[in-house]
C-alpha positions as CSV (number, residue, x, y, z in Angstrom):
1,X,-66.5,42.5,-139.4
2,X,-69.9,42.5,-140.9
3,X,-71.1,39.4,-142.6
4,X,-71.3,41.1,-146.0
5,X,-68.2,43.4,-145.9
6,X,-65.4,43.1,-148.5
7,X,-62.7,40.7,-147.3
8,X,-59.2,41.8,-148.6
9,X,-57.5,38.6,-147.6
10,X,-59.9,36.5,-149.6
11,X,-59.0,38.5,-152.7
12,X,-55.3,38.1,-151.9
13,X,-55.8,34.3,-151.6
14,X,-57.3,34.3,-155.1
15,X,-54.3,36.3,-156.3
16,X,-51.8,33.9,-154.7
17,X,-53.6,30.9,-156.2
18,X,-53.5,32.5,-159.7
19,X,-49.7,33.0,-159.4
20,X,-49.3,29.4,-158.3
21,X,-51.2,28.3,-161.4
22,X,-48.6,30.1,-163.5
23,X,-45.8,28.4,-161.5
24,X,-47.4,25.1,-162.1
25,X,-47.5,25.6,-165.9
26,X,-43.9,26.6,-165.9
27,X,-42.9,23.6,-163.8
28,X,-44.9,21.2,-165.9
29,X,-42.6,21.8,-168.9
30,X,-39.4,20.9,-167.0
31,X,-40.3,18.7,-164.1
32,X,-41.7,15.2,-164.1
33,X,-45.1,14.9,-162.5
34,X,-45.7,13.1,-160.1
35,X,-42.2,14.1,-159.1
36,X,-39.6,13.2,-156.5
37,X,-37.2,15.2,-154.4
38,X,-37.3,18.9,-154.8
39,X,-39.7,18.7,-157.7
40,X,-42.2,17.1,-155.4
41,X,-41.9,20.1,-153.0
42,X,-42.3,22.4,-156.0
43,X,-45.6,20.9,-157.0
44,X,-46.8,20.8,-153.4
45,X,-46.9,24.6,-153.6
46,X,-47.6,24.9,-157.4
47,X,-50.7,22.7,-157.1
48,X,-52.3,23.8,-160.4
49,X,-55.6,21.9,-160.2
50,X,-55.8,22.6,-156.4
51,X,-55.6,26.3,-157.0
52,X,-58.6,26.1,-159.4
53,X,-60.5,24.1,-156.8
54,X,-59.7,27.0,-154.3
55,X,-61.1,29.4,-156.9
56,X,-64.3,27.5,-157.0
57,X,-64.6,27.5,-153.2
58,X,-64.0,31.2,-153.1
59,X,-66.6,31.8,-155.9
60,X,-69.2,29.7,-154.0
61,X,-68.6,31.7,-150.8
62,X,-68.5,35.2,-152.4
63,X,-71.6,34.6,-154.6
64,X,-73.5,33.1,-151.6
65,X,-72.7,36.3,-149.7
66,X,-73.9,38.4,-152.6
67,X,-77.1,36.6,-152.9
68,X,-77.7,36.5,-149.2
69,X,-77.4,40.3,-148.8
70,X,-79.4,41.2,-151.9
71,X,-83.2,41.8,-152.0
72,X,-85.0,38.8,-153.6
73,X,-83.2,38.5,-157.0
74,X,-84.3,36.6,-160.0
75,X,-82.0,34.1,-161.7
76,X,-81.9,36.3,-164.8
77,X,-80.5,39.2,-162.8
78,X,-78.0,36.9,-161.1
79,X,-76.9,35.4,-164.4
80,X,-76.6,38.9,-165.9
81,X,-74.4,39.9,-163.1
82,X,-72.1,36.9,-163.7
83,X,-72.0,37.6,-167.4
84,X,-70.9,41.2,-166.9
85,X,-68.3,40.0,-164.4
86,X,-66.8,37.2,-166.5
87,X,-67.4,37.9,-170.2
88,X,-65.7,41.3,-170.8
89,X,-62.2,40.0,-170.0
90,X,-62.7,36.7,-171.7
91,X,-63.9,38.5,-174.9
92,X,-60.8,40.7,-174.8
93,X,-58.4,37.8,-174.2
94,X,-59.8,35.6,-176.9
95,X,-59.9,38.6,-179.3
96,X,-56.2,39.2,-178.6
97,X,-55.3,35.5,-179.1
98,X,-57.3,35.5,-182.3
99,X,-55.4,38.5,-183.6
100,X,-52.0,37.0,-182.6
101,X,-52.8,33.8,-184.3
102,X,-54.0,35.5,-187.5
103,X,-51.0,37.9,-187.6
104,X,-48.1,35.7,-186.2
105,X,-49.4,32.2,-186.0
106,X,-49.1,32.4,-182.2
107,X,-51.2,30.1,-179.9
108,X,-50.9,28.8,-176.4
109,X,-50.9,25.1,-175.4
110,X,-52.6,23.2,-178.2
111,X,-53.7,25.0,-181.3
112,X,-57.5,25.3,-181.2
113,X,-59.8,26.2,-184.0
114,X,-59.9,29.9,-184.9
115,X,-63.0,29.7,-187.0
116,X,-65.4,32.5,-186.3
117,X,-68.0,30.4,-184.6
118,X,-65.5,28.7,-182.4
119,X,-63.9,32.1,-181.5
120,X,-67.4,33.3,-180.4
121,X,-68.0,30.2,-178.3
122,X,-64.7,30.7,-176.6
123,X,-65.5,34.3,-175.9
124,X,-68.7,33.3,-174.3
125,X,-66.9,30.6,-172.3
126,X,-68.9,27.8,-173.8
127,X,-65.7,26.3,-175.1
128,X,-62.1,26.6,-174.0
129,X,-59.9,25.2,-176.7
130,X,-58.2,28.5,-177.7
131,X,-56.9,29.3,-174.2
132,X,-57.0,26.0,-172.3
133,X,-56.9,27.5,-168.8
134,X,-60.4,29.0,-169.4
135,X,-61.9,25.5,-168.9
136,X,-62.4,26.6,-165.3
137,X,-64.5,29.5,-166.5
138,X,-66.7,27.1,-168.5
139,X,-67.3,25.3,-165.2
140,X,-68.0,28.6,-163.5
141,X,-70.7,29.3,-166.1
142,X,-72.2,25.8,-165.6
143,X,-72.2,26.3,-161.9
144,X,-74.3,29.5,-162.0
145,X,-77.7,27.8,-161.7
146,X,-76.3,25.4,-159.1
147,X,-75.1,28.3,-156.9
148,X,-78.4,30.2,-157.2
149,X,-80.6,27.1,-156.4
150,X,-78.3,26.1,-153.6
151,X,-78.6,29.4,-151.8
152,X,-82.3,29.3,-152.1
153,X,-82.4,25.7,-150.9
154,X,-80.3,26.5,-147.8
155,X,-82.5,29.4,-146.9
156,X,-85.6,27.2,-147.0
157,X,-84.3,23.8,-145.8
158,X,-80.9,24.3,-144.2
159,X,-77.6,22.5,-145.0
160,X,-79.1,19.0,-145.6
161,X,-79.9,19.3,-149.3
162,X,-76.6,20.9,-150.0
163,X,-74.7,18.1,-148.3
164,X,-76.7,15.6,-150.2
165,X,-76.1,17.3,-153.6
166,X,-72.3,17.6,-152.7
167,X,-72.2,13.9,-151.9
168,X,-73.8,13.0,-155.3
169,X,-71.5,15.3,-157.2
170,X,-68.5,13.8,-155.4
171,X,-69.6,10.3,-156.4
172,X,-70.1,11.5,-160.0
173,X,-66.6,13.0,-160.0
174,X,-65.2,9.5,-160.5
175,X,-67.3,8.9,-163.6
176,X,-65.5,9.8,-166.8
177,X,-68.7,10.6,-168.8
178,X,-69.8,13.1,-166.2
179,X,-66.4,14.8,-165.9
180,X,-66.2,15.5,-169.6
181,X,-69.9,16.3,-170.1
182,X,-69.4,19.9,-171.1
183,X,-65.8,19.6,-172.5
184,X,-64.4,20.8,-169.2
185,X,-63.5,19.0,-166.0
186,X,-66.7,18.9,-163.9
187,X,-65.1,16.8,-161.1
188,X,-64.5,19.8,-158.8
189,X,-68.1,21.1,-159.2
190,X,-69.0,20.3,-155.6
191,X,-66.3,22.8,-154.4
192,X,-68.8,25.6,-155.1
193,X,-71.2,24.0,-152.5
194,X,-68.3,23.9,-150.0
195,X,-67.9,27.7,-150.4
196,X,-71.7,28.2,-149.9
197,X,-71.7,26.1,-146.8
198,X,-68.7,28.0,-145.4
199,X,-70.7,31.3,-145.8
200,X,-73.8,30.0,-144.0
201,X,-72.2,27.7,-141.5
202,X,-69.0,29.6,-140.8
203,X,-70.5,31.9,-138.1
204,X,-71.9,28.9,-136.3
205,X,-68.6,27.1,-136.3
206,X,-66.8,30.3,-135.1
207,X,-68.9,30.4,-132.0
208,X,-67.4,27.1,-130.8
209,X,-63.8,27.8,-131.7
210,X,-61.6,30.1,-129.6
211,X,-59.2,32.6,-131.2
212,X,-56.2,30.5,-130.0
213,X,-57.6,27.3,-131.5
214,X,-58.6,29.0,-134.7
215,X,-54.9,29.3,-135.7
216,X,-54.9,25.6,-136.5
217,X,-57.7,25.9,-139.1
218,X,-55.5,27.6,-141.8
219,X,-52.6,25.4,-140.8
220,X,-54.7,22.3,-141.5
221,X,-56.1,23.8,-144.7
222,X,-52.6,24.6,-146.0
223,X,-51.3,21.2,-145.1
224,X,-54.1,19.5,-147.0
225,X,-53.4,21.7,-150.1
226,X,-49.7,20.9,-150.0
227,X,-50.2,17.2,-149.6
228,X,-52.7,17.1,-152.4
229,X,-50.2,18.9,-154.7
230,X,-47.9,15.9,-154.4
231,X,-50.7,13.5,-155.6
232,X,-51.7,12.7,-159.1
233,X,-53.4,15.6,-160.8
234,X,-57.1,15.1,-161.3
235,X,-57.3,12.3,-158.8
236,X,-60.6,12.2,-156.9
237,X,-58.8,12.1,-153.5
238,X,-56.6,15.1,-154.5
239,X,-59.6,17.2,-155.5
240,X,-61.4,16.4,-152.2
241,X,-58.4,17.3,-150.2
242,X,-58.0,20.6,-152.1
243,X,-61.7,21.3,-151.6
244,X,-61.5,20.8,-147.8
245,X,-58.3,22.7,-147.6
246,X,-59.7,25.6,-149.5
247,X,-62.9,25.6,-147.4
248,X,-60.8,25.7,-144.2
249,X,-58.7,28.6,-145.6
250,X,-61.9,30.6,-146.6
251,X,-63.4,29.8,-143.2
252,X,-60.3,31.1,-141.4
253,X,-60.2,34.3,-143.5
254,X,-63.9,35.1,-143.2
255,X,-64.3,34.4,-139.5
256,X,-61.0,35.5,-138.1
257,X,-60.0,38.2,-140.6
258,X,-57.1,39.6,-138.6
259,X,-55.5,36.4,-137.6
260,X,-51.6,36.9,-137.5
261,X,-51.0,33.4,-139.1
262,X,-52.2,34.8,-142.5
263,X,-50.2,38.0,-142.5
264,X,-48.8,37.1,-145.9
265,X,-52.1,37.9,-147.5
266,X,-51.8,41.5,-146.3
267,X,-48.6,42.2,-148.3
268,X,-49.1,44.9,-150.9
269,X,-47.7,42.8,-153.7
270,X,-50.1,39.9,-152.9
271,X,-53.0,42.3,-152.7
272,X,-52.0,43.7,-156.1
273,X,-52.1,40.2,-157.7
274,X,-55.4,39.6,-155.9
275,X,-56.9,42.6,-157.6
276,X,-55.8,41.5,-161.0
277,X,-56.1,37.8,-160.4
278,X,-58.9,37.1,-163.0
279,X,-57.1,38.9,-165.8
280,X,-53.8,37.4,-164.7
281,X,-55.2,33.9,-164.8
282,X,-56.6,34.5,-168.3
283,X,-53.4,36.1,-169.7
284,X,-50.5,34.3,-168.0
285,X,-50.2,31.6,-170.7
286,X,-49.3,34.3,-173.2
287,X,-46.1,34.9,-171.1
288,X,-45.5,31.3,-170.2
289,X,-44.9,30.3,-173.8
290,X,-42.2,33.0,-174.5
291,X,-40.7,32.3,-171.0
292,X,-40.3,28.6,-171.8
293,X,-38.6,29.4,-175.1
294,X,-36.3,31.9,-173.2
295,X,-35.5,29.2,-170.6
296,X,-34.5,26.7,-173.2
297,X,-32.1,29.2,-174.6
298,X,-30.7,31.1,-171.6
299,X,-31.1,28.8,-168.6
300,X,-30.4,25.4,-170.0
301,X,-27.3,25.1,-167.8
302,X,-29.4,25.2,-164.6
303,X,-31.2,22.3,-162.9
304,X,-34.8,21.7,-164.1
305,X,-36.3,22.9,-160.8
306,X,-34.2,26.1,-160.9
307,X,-35.4,26.7,-164.5
308,X,-39.0,26.2,-163.4
309,X,-38.6,28.6,-160.5
310,X,-36.8,31.3,-162.6
311,X,-39.5,31.1,-165.3
312,X,-42.3,31.2,-162.7
313,X,-40.9,34.5,-161.5
314,X,-40.4,35.9,-165.0
315,X,-43.9,34.8,-166.0
316,X,-45.5,36.3,-162.9
317,X,-43.8,39.7,-163.5
318,X,-44.4,39.8,-167.3
319,X,-48.1,39.0,-167.0
320,X,-48.7,41.7,-164.4
321,X,-48.7,44.6,-166.9
322,X,-51.2,43.1,-169.5
323,X,-53.4,41.8,-166.6
324,X,-53.5,45.3,-165.0
325,X,-54.5,46.7,-168.4
326,X,-57.2,44.1,-168.9
327,X,-58.5,44.7,-165.4
328,X,-58.8,48.4,-165.9
329,X,-60.0,48.4,-169.5
330,X,-62.3,45.3,-169.5
331,X,-63.1,44.0,-166.0
332,X,-63.9,47.3,-164.3
333,X,-66.0,48.8,-167.1
334,X,-67.9,45.5,-167.5
335,X,-68.7,45.4,-163.8
336,X,-69.8,49.1,-163.8
337,X,-71.9,48.6,-166.8
338,X,-73.6,45.6,-165.2
339,X,-74.3,47.7,-162.1
340,X,-75.8,50.5,-164.1
341,X,-78.1,48.2,-166.0
342,X,-79.1,46.6,-162.7
343,X,-79.9,50.0,-161.3
344,X,-82.0,50.9,-164.4
345,X,-83.9,47.6,-164.0
346,X,-84.6,48.3,-160.4
347,X,-85.8,51.8,-161.1
348,X,-88.1,50.5,-163.9
349,X,-89.5,47.8,-161.7
350,X,-90.3,50.4,-158.9
351,X,-91.9,52.7,-161.5
352,X,-94.2,49.8,-162.7
353,X,-95.0,49.0,-159.1
354,X,-96.3,52.5,-158.5
């Protein structure tokens, strides 16, 4: 597989992580965390923060590939690409939540401010108090210059500066003032650097690992993710384990794309959720809240873990339709518009050059 080809299993991994985030939010309402017994096993898989860390690793990897294959690109062009990728869906979702709040008093999680300026800031991913899960997108926006500079730095100086910056960010992740600097959790910021390093260093690693030995890389990555899920959420060690586990999974997927050990990621249903994963992540809380109300009414005779699993399935199914609509009506048009504008800019630059 070429270094810059699309990797279906990577998209599937993102979809699987998005579904597990929804499962975490359903479980968090009924199961004590940190938990014991079956609940501990539940949270090993539904590792909410760990899934977000995996998102960050994937973003670092994918964006490094994109920058690496492109002609010399300015930061303005890169930031514009990110804006057209992230903002259309966020604008639609915040607009929908604002309408539902004004019309029905509906909100998800904790009720944020729906004042016009705050709505605008949430749409632009500067704040995330209307839809709490969007804190990770605020971090994605903050990471944009870090990713751009890191790719440039690797090209010029190799991996040393990236490792140094990752070490500094890891140390800062234990400092409360740093973690809350932008109103979103910056502790996992170094995960983007892990993804960038996997892109550049992955082929070198693969040359020294046989196909038979490579099967242990996703096994180890999955094991780290599962163990981290049973630790306290937001703990520094947990985030580090999730980061390493996510990097190992991305390494295995990118360097051994047809490895039988990861056949789950080829299932059509998993591929579907991978395709709509961004919109699903933004919208799933709209179905979590009604599902929890439904669970309190219809499934109260079940064990808490059974309620959590049932609601996870219902939430995953219910959010698929709205997520698919958002993907087709907001994500895809936004991406296409960004590409057209990039093409016009390229043509204009060539015209000036002549």
